[in-house]
C-alpha positions in Angstrom: 80.2 -80.9 -159.3 83.6 -79.6 -159.8 85.7 -79.0 -162.8 89.0 -80.7 -163.2 92.1 -80.1 -165.1 94.3 -83.0 -166.1 97.7 -82.3 -167.5 99.1 -84.9 -169.8 102.1 -85.1 -172.1 101.4 -86.2 -175.6 104.0 -87.8 -177.9 105.1 -84.4 -179.2 105.9 -83.0 -175.8 102.9 -80.7 -175.8 100.9 -80.3 -172.6 97.2 -80.1 -173.2 94.6 -79.4 -170.5 91.3 -81.2 -170.4 88.7 -79.7 -168.2 85.1 -80.7 -167.4 82.8 -81.7 -164.6 83.8 -84.6 -162.4 81.3 -87.0 -160.8 80.8 -86.8 -157.1 81.7 -90.1 -155.3 78.9 -92.0 -153.4 79.7 -93.9 -150.2 80.5 -97.6 -150.8 80.5 -97.0 -154.6 83.0 -94.2 -155.4 82.4 -93.1 -159.0 81.5 -96.6 -160.3 77.9 -95.4 -160.5 78.6 -93.3 -163.6 79.2 -96.2 -166.0 77.9 -98.9 -163.6 81.2 -100.8 -163.9 83.8 -102.0 -161.4 81.6 -104.4 -159.5 78.7 -102.0 -159.3 76.0 -104.7 -159.2 77.9 -106.7 -156.5 78.4 -103.5 -154.4 74.7 -102.8 -154.6 73.8 -106.3 -153.5 76.4 -106.1 -150.7 75.0 -102.8 -149.5 71.5 -104.1 -149.5 72.4 -107.3 -147.7 74.7 -105.6 -145.2 72.1 -102.9 -144.4 69.4 -105.5 -143.9 71.6 -107.6 -141.7 72.6 -104.6 -139.7 68.9 -103.6 -139.3 68.1 -107.1 -138.1 71.0 -107.1 -135.6 69.9 -103.6 -134.4 66.3 -105.0 -133.8 67.8 -107.8 -131.8 69.8 -105.4 -129.6 66.6 -103.3 -129.1 64.7 -106.5 -128.1 67.4 -107.3 -125.5 67.1 -103.7 -124.2 63.3 -104.0 -124.0 63.7 -107.4 -122.1 66.0 -105.6 -119.7 63.2 -103.1 -119.0 60.7 -105.8 -118.5 63.0 -107.7 -116.1 63.6 -104.4 -114.2 59.8 -104.0 -113.9 59.9 -100.3 -114.7 56.2 -100.3 -115.6 54.0 -100.6 -118.6 53.9 -96.9 -119.4 57.7 -96.7 -119.8 57.9 -99.9 -121.8 55.2 -98.5 -124.2 57.0 -95.1 -124.3 60.3 -96.7 -125.4 58.6 -98.8 -128.1 56.7 -95.7 -129.5 59.8 -93.5 -129.3 61.9 -96.0 -131.3 59.1 -96.6 -133.8 58.5 -92.9 -134.4 62.3 -92.1 -134.7 62.8 -95.0 -137.1 59.9 -93.8 -139.3 61.2 -90.2 -139.4 64.8 -91.4 -140.0 63.6 -93.6 -142.8 61.7 -90.7 -144.5 64.5 -88.2 -144.1 67.1 -90.7 -145.4 64.9 -91.6 -148.3 64.4 -87.9 -149.2 68.2 -87.3 -149.0 68.6 -89.8 -151.9 66.4 -87.7 -154.2 67.2 -84.1 -153.3 69.6 -81.9 -151.4 68.5 -80.4 -148.1 67.0 -76.9 -148.6 67.1 -74.1 -146.1 68.8 -74.0 -142.8 68.0 -77.6 -141.8 71.0 -79.7 -142.8 71.9 -83.3 -142.2 73.6 -82.5 -138.9 70.3 -81.1 -137.4 68.7 -84.6 -137.5 71.8 -86.6 -136.5 70.5 -87.5 -133.0 67.1 -88.5 -134.4 68.7 -90.7 -137.0 70.9 -92.3 -134.3 67.9 -93.2 -132.3 66.0 -94.4 -135.4 69.0 -96.1 -136.9 66.8 -99.1 -138.0 64.9 -96.8 -140.3 68.1 -95.4 -141.8 69.4 -99.0 -142.4 66.1 -100.1 -144.0 66.1 -97.0 -146.3 69.6 -98.0 -147.5 68.6 -101.6 -148.0 65.5 -100.8 -150.0 67.1 -98.1 -152.1 70.1 -100.3 -152.9 67.7 -102.8 -154.5 67.0 -100.3 -157.3 70.1 -98.2 -157.5 73.1 -97.0 -155.5 71.6 -94.8 -152.7 71.8 -91.2 -154.0 72.6 -92.2 -157.6 69.6 -90.5 -159.1 70.4 -87.2 -157.5 74.1 -87.4 -158.4 73.4 -88.5 -161.9 71.0 -85.6 -162.5 73.5 -83.1 -161.1 76.3 -84.6 -163.2 74.3 -84.6 -166.4 73.3 -81.0 -165.8 76.9 -80.0 -165.1 78.1 -81.9 -168.2 75.5 -80.2 -170.4 76.3 -76.8 -169.0 80.0 -77.4 -169.6 79.5 -78.6 -173.2 77.2 -75.6 -173.9 79.8 -73.2 -172.5 82.6 -74.9 -174.4 80.9 -75.0 -177.8 79.7 -71.4 -177.7 83.2 -70.1 -177.6 84.4 -68.3 -180.7 87.9 -69.7 -180.7 91.2 -68.5 -179.4 90.8 -64.9 -178.0 94.5 -64.2 -178.8 94.0 -65.1 -182.5 91.0 -62.7 -182.6 93.1 -59.9 -181.3 95.7 -60.3 -184.0 92.9 -60.6 -186.6 91.5 -57.2 -185.6 94.9 -55.5 -185.9 95.7 -57.1 -189.3 94.4 -54.1 -191.2 96.1 -51.5 -189.0 98.9 -49.5 -190.5 102.3 -50.5 -189.4 104.1 -48.0 -187.1 107.1 -46.3 -188.5 109.8 -45.5 -186.2 
């Protein structure tokens, strides 16, 4: 979450600054997840349907690749190895993608470390997106939690201030004797 400063001119010509946390955009949704407006429901349905269609298309491509291995007669061991490799990579990619919707990666292992595994197991990534989009925007829960914490922290910081510091400084010097020169 980042804080923003908007400068706007009011009718009197004054410039007032409004600061506060700004929601982080989510892929395919932008910041519509905050108020769930701007076609949020249609976007969720589109993401779910698109991810599911892409997963089915990916499975068809993998089937054609497997048929190519069968036609080439490379052997039963290699055919089995390819199937097991794609199944394991898809399962791991599904789990890691699902976890990324609920929490930020901790430690040294970031999203780039598993990029090649997720590319091989792309069917798992697409299925995770499709399933998650049925309930909410993928990653919305994580972003909403962070945004609410940042908003609460900002409000707490803003309300505990004792006013204008410049006004307090003149208030302290109000009882001081004037200097004669």
